N, C-alpha and C positions, 0 to 999 in steps of 0.2 A: 569469397561473396562479404561484401566488405560490411561493416556496421556503421550505423549513422551516427553521427557525433553526439555526443550527450551534451544536453542544454545546461548551462549552471542554474544552480538554485536561484530563483528569485527570493529576494528579502523583501518584506512588507513593511512600509514606513507606516510610521504614526500620522495621521492627518493634521496639518498646520492648524493653529487655531486661525480664525475668520479675522481678518482687521476690522477695525470700527466700519470703516466706509464700505467695506464690502458687505456685512452686516447689514447695514442701513439701507442700501441699494437692493438686496434679495428681500427684505421684509416691504420695500415699497412694492417693489414688481410682485412680491405675492398677494398684497392689498389691492395691485390694479387687474390681479386675475379675476376674469368674468364679470367685471365691470364696464357697463356702456354709456354713453350718453343718453341723457332722456330722450325719446321720440317726441316729444310734447312738453309744454309747459303749463303748469295749471294757472287759469287765470281765472279773478274772480267771476262768479256767477253774473254778476250787475244787478241782482234782486232788492229788493226792499235791505237796508243792515237792521240786524238785533241788536240788542243792547250789549253786548262783548262786542260786536265789530265795530259798532258807533265809538264806543269811548276808544277801541285800538285806532281808529282814524285821528281821533282829537287829540292822542297822546304822541302821534307823528306828526302833527302841526295844529296850529292855532284856527280854530274854528268859532263860528258863530252859531250859539244853539237857537233854535226858533221853535215853542212850542204853538200848535194851534187847539185852541181848546173850546168846546163847546157840544151840545146834545148832537146825537144821529141826525143825519139829512139835514145838516146846516152848510153845507157847502165848503167843510174844510178842504176833503180830498181835492174836490173840482177847483180849488183855487191852487193848489201843488200842480195840478196838470195845466193850470192856464200858463204858469212860470213856464215852464218847460216849451208851452206850444208859441210863448211869445218870443223866447230865444232863439226859436226856430226862425220865424220872422226874420231876425236883425237883431239890432243892439237894443236895449231896453235902458230907457234914463241914464246914458251915458255908460253904460256898462256891457260887457259883452261876454258870450259864453264861452267857459274854459276847462271845461269838462265836467263828467259827471259819473263817481264811481258806482251808480243804479239806475243806468239809461234803460236796461229792460224792462227795471221797474214802473219806471213813468209811460213807457212805451203802453205795458198791460194796462195800467191805468187811464190811458187815452183810448185804447182799442173801442170802446161801446160808444164814443162819440163819434166815429168815424163811419164814412160809408161804407167800409168792408164789412164794417160788422153786421151790415144788414138793417138797422134799427132804423126806422121812420124819425125818432127824435134823440139827439145825443143823450146820453144815459153817464153815470160813472157807478162803477159797481162801490159796495156798499165795503169798508174795512172791515176784516174779520175779527172777532173779538179776542185779545189775546191778552188778559192781563199780566201775565207771567213774563211776558217777553215783547214788550212794544216795538215798532217797527219807526224806520229812520228814511229819509230818504235825502241824499247829498245832490248837490251842487256847486260849480266852482265859477267865479265870476271876474272879471278884470276891469279893469276901468280904462276908457279909452284916451284918457285924458292925460299925459305925461304916463312917467315910470313908475305907478303904484303898483304895491305887491298883489298877488292872487288875494282872495277871500274868500275861505272856504265856508260854507253856510249848511247844516244839519236840521232838517226839519221833520217834526213829528209827524207822524202818520195813524192816528192810533182811532181804535173804534169810540162811536159817542158815546156808550154805554159804561165805559170806563168814568169818562166826568161826568155822567148822571150819578152813579156811585160815590164818587168823589164829592159831589154837591152836595150829599145827604149824610154822609158820613166822614168826619174829622180822619177817623182812621185809616179808611178808604183813600184819602185824600193823602197820608203819610206813607204810601206805600208806592206811591208815584214818584219815584226819586228824580226822574227827570226833569221834575218840576224845578230842583234845586239849581241846576245847571242852565236855566232858561235866562237867557238877556233880552229877549222881546218875547212877549204873551201876547198870542191875540186871541181875544173873545170875541167868538161867533156871534151875533145877533140877527135872527132868519127874517129878512123883511117880508117873506111869503108870509109868516104868522104876524108880523106887526102890522099888517095891513089891514087883518082883519079884529075888529074892535072887541070879540069875546077872546081873543088868543093874545094879543099885544101884551100885557100887563102881566101876564103868567107867563109869557116869555121873558121878559124884561126880568121878573123876578127869578126866577132860574138862573138866567146869567149873574145874577147881583149874588145871589148863594152860594154858586160857584166860585165866584170871586172871592167871596168873604172867607170861603173854606177854605181856599188855599192860602189867604193870607192869616187866618187864627192858627193852622198847621204850619206856619211859619217855614213853607214853602217854597216861597216868593225872595229871591234875591230883593235885598234893600232897592238898587239899582236897577231893576229889571223894568224895562219899557214895556209898558200895559196899554195894548192899541184896541179900543173895543171898536168891533168891524161889522156895518151893516151891511151881510152878504146879501146876494143876490137882489141888490140895490135896484136892476130894472122892473122889479114888481112895484116899486114906490113910483118911479118915473111914467109909468104906464097910467098910472090911476087919475082919475079926474080931480080927485080932491086935495090938490099937492097942497094947499097953505095949510090944510088942515092936519097932512103928513109932517111937514115941518114943522109945526108948531109941536107935535108929538115927541119928534127926535130933540127938539131943544130940551123939552122937559124931561127926554130920560137922560140925555146930556147932563144937564143939572142936576138930575140926581143923582148919579153916578159921581159926579165930580165933588158933592155934598158926603155922601157915605164913604168913598176912598180919598176922601184931600189927605191921606197918609202918601198915597202913591206919588212920587215927586214927579212921573213922566208919563202919566195917563192920557191918551188923546184917543180921538178919533176918526174912525177913514170909512168910506164909502166903496163897496166892492160889488161887479157885476162880472163874474167869471167867464159865464156863460150866458150872455142875455137873451134869451129866447123870449121874453117878452117885449124887447125892443132892441132887435139886431144892430140897428144903428149904433149903439153905445159901441159895437166891437168887442172882440175876443179880450178878455182880461183887462174890464173898464177896472180903472182905482189900483189897478196890482203895480205897474212898472213901479210907482211912488214907494209904496211898502218895501218891493224889493231893494231900490234906493237907501231907503232908510237902516234897513239891515247891513246894505254894503259901506254906505257913509259910516256908522258910530264905532265908535273904538270899539277894541277887543278888550274884555277885561281883566286887567294885569293886577295879579297879587304881588304886595309888597313883602320883601324880605328884610326882617328886621336881623340884621347878622352882628348888632354891635351891642354890648351890654348896656346896661340903663348907667351904669356908674362907671368913672375907670377912678380907681383907686391909688393906683402907682405913683411913684415919684419921680421918675426919667423924664426928660424932656420930651421924649415923643408920646409920651403917656399925657403929659400935660397939655401937650399941643391938642393930640387928640381929644381932651376936653373940652377946650376951648372952643376948637372946629365944630364939633357937634353941638356943642350949647348953641351958638351961633345959627347952626342951620333948624334946629328946633325953635328958636325966635322967630325966624324967617317965613316956617311953613304958615 
């Protein structure tokens, strides 16, 4: 019986060190093990922006900051919903709708004014009181005339209670930091109260006190355009004593001009966002003109002083800079 041949002993070798290229490939392969492409992409919820998300949007692009100020139930939110509804119908004062980061928020505010809500009369929900986190609505427009850039607009949607507290206290007014960023401030005067003789001057004095508090606390930018808005103007238009109401509005506007003569951009507007007393005025009466003012006004640009005040060098380039910037200062 023959014996099987013996196998030669196997000599184990030390493993060779991996090359840098193979090590990198192995590490990348190890990192990719178990990872999958996301099944869905997280999109913005589209609700109203808070302070942090509004600032993030403003950091990403130039925006026009708009503050709607006034007491509760003066028509601020209805004014915003009328802008949204006007753009659904078409072009507004040579501007077209170009997008929004808060479309569901607009839809929520419009719901109670639509037939599907079951309400017999259109209604707008009250803005909740959130002093620690104010809300904003965003809309983007573009001009239909020529190749003009887009304009992003951020509007506050804040409870009237906040402005009532700011009216009575400068300390409370200083907490409303968004006032510092406003380039347009709309102060709402309720025409429904203005047609009542026993309510009208109290309403006007409250509006003046709010604006005075904003100025005394230095929360309004020197070049902020202040627009005193007669909201729910259909109440004036539906009354028989039209001449007396015209005199009253002129007296109020004259008084505002005398008290706030330090404001260089003070103007007055008439608005009926949802004219139930006189439907022939149409939805958003007076609103397109204000939107056009926002879109047409230039954005605030901050000048950067990048050069020192004096040039003490003796080289020819430094002497040239001294002469150049001296002439530039004289031409301003």
